[in-house]
DOFI-167425 format. One line per 10 residues: number of its first residue (from 1); for each residue x, y, z of C-alpha. Coordinates in steps of 0.2 Angstrom, whole numbers. Example, Ala and Ser with C-alpha at 12.3 -4.5 7.8 and 13.67 -1.06 7.14 Angstrom:
<drenlums>
1) 62,-22,39 ~ 68,-5,36;
</drenlums>
This chain:
<drenlums>
1) 126,417,997 ~ 125,410,1015 ~ 108,411,1023 ~ 105,407,1042 ~ 87,401,1042 ~ 77,410,1055 ~ 60,399,1053 ~ 56,383,1044 ~ 55,388,1025 ~ 55,381,1008;
11) 70,382,996 ~ 60,393,984 ~ 54,404,997 ~ 70,406,1006 ~ 77,413,988 ~ 63,425,987 ~ 64,431,1005 ~ 83,435,1002 ~ 81,442,986 ~ 66,455,987;
21) 58,457,971 ~ 62,442,961 ~ 48,430,954 ~ 47,412,960 ~ 52,406,942 ~ 68,415,944 ~ 71,408,961 ~ 68,391,954 ~ 81,394,940 ~ 93,400,954;
31) 90,382,964 ~ 93,373,947 ~ 109,381,943 ~ 116,380,960 ~ 128,369,970 ~ 118,369,988 ~ 126,367,1005 ~ 117,364,1022 ~ 129,365,1036 ~ 143,363,1026;
41) 137,348,1018 ~ 133,348,999 ~ 114,341,996 ~ 102,340,982 ~ 88,353,982 ~ 72,356,974 ~ 61,371,976 ~ 50,362,989 ~ 64,357,999 ~ 63,362,1018;
51) 76,371,1028 ~ 75,371,1047 ~ 77,385,1059 ~ 96,388,1063 ~ 101,379,1047 ~ 116,388,1036 ~ 112,388,1018 ~ 123,392,1003 ~ 118,393,986 ~ 134,393,976;
61) 139,394,958 ~ 138,377,949 ~ 153,369,939 ~ 159,383,927 ~ 172,386,914 ~ 179,403,916 ~ 175,414,901 ~ 176,407,882 ~ 195,405,881 ~ 203,389,882;
71) 221,396,885 ~ 228,410,896 ~ 235,425,889 ~ 243,441,893 ~ 226,451,892 ~ 217,436,901 ~ 228,426,912 ~ 213,418,922 ~ 206,402,915 ~ 196,393,926;
81) 192,374,922 ~ 182,369,937 ~ 174,378,951 ~ 161,374,965 ~ 159,379,983 ~ 174,370,989 ~ 189,370,976 ~ 193,379,960 ~ 205,371,947 ~ 213,383,935;
91) 227,385,922 ~ 243,392,929 ~ 252,401,914 ~ 271,397,912 ~ 282,411,918 ~ 273,414,934 ~ 276,407,952 ~ 263,395,959 ~ 263,406,975 ~ 278,414,983;
101) 288,416,1000 ~ 294,432,1007 ~ 311,432,997 ~ 303,430,981 ~ 296,446,970 ~ 284,448,956 ~ 266,441,954 ~ 262,424,959 ~ 246,415,952 ~ 237,411,968;
111) 235,430,972 ~ 231,434,955 ~ 217,421,955 ~ 212,426,973 ~ 210,444,967 ~ 201,439,951 ~ 188,430,961 ~ 186,443,974 ~ 182,456,961 ~ 170,444,952;
121) 160,439,966 ~ 162,456,974 ~ 166,448,992 ~ 183,445,999 ~ 189,427,997 ~ 205,419,1002 ~ 211,403,992 ~ 223,390,998 ~ 235,381,986 ~ 235,362,986;
131) 250,359,976 ~ 263,368,965 ~ 270,368,948 ~ 287,375,944 ~ 288,393,937 ~ 291,389,920 ~ 278,375,920 ~ 260,377,914 ~ 244,368,917 ~ 230,362,930;
141) 232,367,947 ~ 220,365,962 ~ 216,378,975 ~ 204,375,990 ~ 193,388,997 ~ 196,384,1016 ~ 211,378,1025 ~ 203,363,1032 ~ 199,358,1016 ~ 216,361,1008;
151) 223,349,1021 ~ 210,337,1017 ~ 215,336,1000 ~ 234,336,1004 ~ 232,321,1015 ~ 223,311,1000 ~ 235,318,987 ~ 241,300,984 ~ 224,296,977 ~ 225,309,964;
161) 230,304,946 ~ 243,317,939 ~ 248,316,921 ~ 259,328,911 ~ 264,331,893 ~ 283,333,891 ~ 291,338,874 ~ 309,331,874 ~ 324,333,863 ~ 329,314,866;
171) 319,299,862 ~ 318,287,877 ~ 325,270,875 ~ 308,260,877 ~ 291,264,871 ~ 285,264,890 ~ 296,263,905 ~ 299,269,923 ~ 312,280,929 ~ 317,276,947;
181) 332,285,957 ~ 335,297,971 ~ 336,315,970 ~ 346,326,980 ~ 345,346,980 ~ 362,354,978 ~ 367,371,984 ~ 362,379,967 ~ 344,373,969 ~ 346,359,956;
191) 341,341,959 ~ 355,329,956 ~ 350,311,951 ~ 358,296,960 ~ 355,277,957 ~ 358,274,976 ~ 353,282,991 ~ 364,297,998 ~ 361,307,1012 ~ 346,319,1012;
201) 340,311,995 ~ 322,307,991 ~ 316,292,980 ~ 306,297,965 ~ 296,287,952 ~ 291,293,935 ~ 282,283,922 ~ 282,288,904 ~ 273,283,888 ~ 281,287,870;
211) 266,297,860 ~ 274,302,843 ~ 287,312,836 ~ 285,331,834 ~ 297,338,820 ~ 313,334,828 ~ 307,332,845 ~ 297,318,854 ~ 280,320,864 ~ 279,309,880;
221) 265,307,891 ~ 270,307,910 ~ 261,298,925 ~ 268,304,942 ~ 270,292,955 ~ 279,303,967 ~ 280,322,968 ~ 297,328,972 ~ 305,345,967 ~ 309,346,947;
231) 307,326,947 ~ 300,326,930 ~ 313,338,923 ~ 327,330,932 ~ 324,312,929 ~ 320,313,909 ~ 338,325,909 ~ 346,308,917 ~ 340,297,902 ~ 347,309,889;
241) 329,316,886 ~ 330,333,892 ~ 313,343,890 ~ 315,357,877 ~ 319,374,883 ~ 325,367,901 ~ 341,373,901 ~ 346,368,919 ~ 344,350,915 ~ 353,349,899;
251) 343,356,885 ~ 349,366,870 ~ 351,384,876 ~ 347,391,859 ~ 328,388,861 ~ 318,400,871 ~ 319,394,890 ~ 300,390,894 ~ 301,372,899 ~ 290,363,887;
261) 281,353,901 ~ 261,355,905 ~ 251,347,918 ~ 237,342,907 ~ 228,329,916 ~ 219,328,935 ~ 208,314,940 ~ 201,312,957 ~ 188,311,970 ~ 180,327,976;
271) 184,330,994 ~ 167,332,1000 ~ 154,325,987 ~ 164,310,982 ~ 160,313,964 ~ 174,310,950 ~ 183,325,944 ~ 191,322,928 ~ 199,337,917 ~ 211,340,904;
281) 220,354,897 ~ 230,354,880 ~ 243,368,877 ~ 243,379,861 ~ 252,375,846 ~ 267,386,851 ~ 271,373,864 ~ 276,361,851 ~ 286,374,840 ~ 297,382,852;
291) 305,399,847 ~ 323,404,847 ~ 329,412,862 ~ 330,429,855 ~ 313,429,861 ~ 312,427,880 ~ 295,436,883 ~ 284,419,886 ~ 279,427,904 ~ 262,433,904;
</drenlums>
């Protein structure tokens, strides 16, 4: 809740004033478990901290993990890995658009998450998406709680370390390597890989590390140096390592079409507090054991 201070007051007395009937012990517990901002700046607060007349103070939820589950499901599609007063990091399930434009239909994850938080907090909230994941890709995705903060994170996006896990049909030629090439979007909305720059192409760099064989497939860790449309999918396909289920970029079409690519790791400095945020998400076992295409009901 956001409070405008009418007279100089301690933190514990402010909580008691705005929540009539609660004890000072309960008020101290609220302070201890909250992220507190004063005039938009996060501060450390103890019960005796004094707020001055006119200051705007917010006691928000501390970092939380949503529910006890680790993976989204049809029944419970929302899994929040981190939340504070400024940002939310959640798991986007495979089969959902990150967000949609006016021409696209169906559910989108940004609206589902926004509706969930609004209902949970009994307070209308708007979320601003910071980056996107392809519809068929699952994993960690960042939302800001204000448009100003969204732009701030985007401006510093190169400082965010983004890693993926990819299950591929082919084994790369080296244990570690970088794929450097140009990508050009064609009329079928597929990214074409070229070794030389062509009109309207963009330069992309994908770094990979071979982890281990998984049955007849291969598990790679991917580090993004650039963030272009379908970059990982197109560049892995270009070295004969299409991602399992990714028919658009050359994968076996007898496997269900969920792209076995997951945004599993984020590491960055919090845009307001500066503290390090480091999160990982590992997919279900079914990620590593793709079904045949007779079952295409992977959408949540």
